[in-house]
Structure formats: structure tokens, C-alpha cells
N, C-alpha and C positions, 0 to 999 in steps of 0.2 A: 148622489146619495139622496134618499127621500127623508123628509122631516115631517112631523105631525105637529101643528100649531093649534093650541086651544085658547080661545078668547071667550070667556063666559061659557055659554052652552054651545058655542059653535066650534067645529073642528075642521081644519083645512089640511090637505096633504100638499106638500111643496117639494119640488126638486130643483136644485140649482144646476143648470146645465152649462154654465160658463158663457163668456162673451156677452154678458148682460141679459141672458135668457133664463127666466125662471118659469116653472109651471106651477100654477096654483089650481088644484083640483082638475088637472088636465088642460087648463087654459094657458096658452103661452102669454107671458107678460114680459115686456122689456123693462128691466130694472137695474138701478145702479145705486149703491150705498157708499157714501163718503163720510168718514169720521172727522170731527174737528180736533183741535189741539187739546181741549180739555178731556176728550175721551167719552163724554156723555152726550154731547150734542152732535147729531148726524143729519146729513142731507140725503133724503131718499127721493130718487127720480123714478116714477112709475109711468110708463107710456107717455113720457114727455112732460108730466106734471111733477112739480117739486114740492116736497113736504119736509118740514123741519121736525125732527124727532129728538126727544131726550130719552135716552135708554138707561135704566138703572137695573143692574143685575140683582136678583133676589135669590133665595135658596130654591133652586129647581125651576125658576121662572124669571121673567123680566117684567118690570113696570115701564111701560112706554107712554110718553106724553106726546100727543099729536093734536095740534090746534086747540090746546087748552083742555083736552079730554085725556083722562088717565085710563089705561087698559093694562090689566095683568095678563101676560101672555105666557103660556106654558109651551115649551118646545122640547121635543125629544126625537131622537133618530128613530127610524122605522123599526129597527131590531129591538131597542129598548121599549118602544110602544107595544110591540107584539108580545114581548116577555111580560110586560105589566098586565096586558089583557089576559094572557094565559094563566097568570098567577092570581088573577082576581084583584089586582091592586088598583085598577082605575076606579075612580069614584068610590073609594073605600073609606069615607069619612065617618060612617057610623055603622052600627050593627056588627055582626061577626064576619071576619075576613077569613076565607079558606084559601090558604096558599098551596098551590099545586105545582108540581115539577113541570116545566115547559119542555123538558127533554130528558131522555134517560141519562143516568150517570151514577156517580158514587158520592155519597155525602162525605165532605171533607171536615166540616166543622158545624157544631150546633152549640153556640156560646150562651144559650139561654136554657131555662128549665120551666116546666109547667108552674104557673102561678106567678112568674116573674112579671113585674111591671116594666114595660119597654117604652122608649121614646121614638117619635117619628124619625126615620132614617137609621135606626139602630140595626146592625146586622143580626139576622135571625138564623139564617142557614147559608152555608157555602156548599155549592154543588159543583163537582168537577165533571165536565162533559167535553169530549174531544180535546183533552189536554188543556182546557180553559177552566179557570175558576170563576164561577158566577155567584155573586153575593146577592142574597135576597134580603131586602131591608123592610122594616116596618113602615107601612104606608101612613100610619098615624100612631099616636100614643095609645096604649091599651095594656091588657093583661094577656099573657099566653094561656090559652084555655087548654089546648092539648098539643102534644108533639108526637108525630107518627114516624119519625125517622131517627136513626142513630148513626153516629160517626162510623165510617168504614163500610156501611151497607149500601148495596145497589138499590136504585129506585127507578121505576119505569115512568115514562111520560104520562102526565096527567094524574099521577098518584098524589094523594094529599100529603103534604109535608107537615103542616101545622095549622092550627086555628088561633086567631087573635080575637079577643072579645073587647 
């Protein structure tokens, strides 16, 4: 499976192939990660070099300490990253967010209404596609500006579902 890691303004594509083989942006890297007893301190061996890591899970990311430096690392699987890009949720910290349907389907739930104040991570729309329910959540706090979908109605790929201001 492929994962997308974001550190600051840099993005890396990684795939874990097993037997200690990891690809980072297509480059094969020999890697092994060992956890300690306390669950936060890890030993990472990359191409024969050892690194001590302290990993703290955060909401939607990890804070990793390596050699005295702290890094906030966002990690998502390829499917989630693709969905976030199609719905316009990546880098949506300010301005108007236009949420589009990444696939055709039927709207199962719209638990918000125009003018509602919403919190980051709050479910805004549930779309059923290929017998799977896909929840679309607020990428940040804001106010629902407009809703273009209703429960039970079909929606086509790339159709606007709502806007968040």
C-alpha cells in the first residue's frame, strides 16, 4: 500500500514492500523500525544507520523527535489523499472550501444546514458509492455557506456538494 507523508512543505510517497524494503519517491531504502517497551521510543535503521525516534500520535498526524529536532508529520494512505485532493480539502486552512464529490453516488446524510458553524473534523456529508459509505468532514472550523445536495438524491463525480466559508 502507498502512503503520502507530509513534513512542512515537503511531500513524500512511500510504499512498504515487506522484508525491510521501503520505497520513498521510487527509491528503494532498506529500513527496519523497532518499538521500545514504553511505546513512544523507537529505533529506526535506514540503510544501516540507526536513529532514535520518539513518536507522539496527534490528531491526524504524528510529532516525531529525531536527534533533538521535532517534526510534525502527516501520513495518509493513497486513497484518502486522492479523495482529499478531489474534494479540495488539502491546504484548506483559509478562504472558501468547495467540497466536490470524488465519485458518483447517492447522498445518504447531510447533518448540517446553511449558516451552521462547524468544527474541524465534523461530518458534513455522507455519500454512498459502490455500497460504501464515505464521510466527508470539515477540513477546518467555519460556517456552511451553501449546500447543493439533499438526502436521497444522486450526485455525479465532481459535482459541488457544499461550500464552507
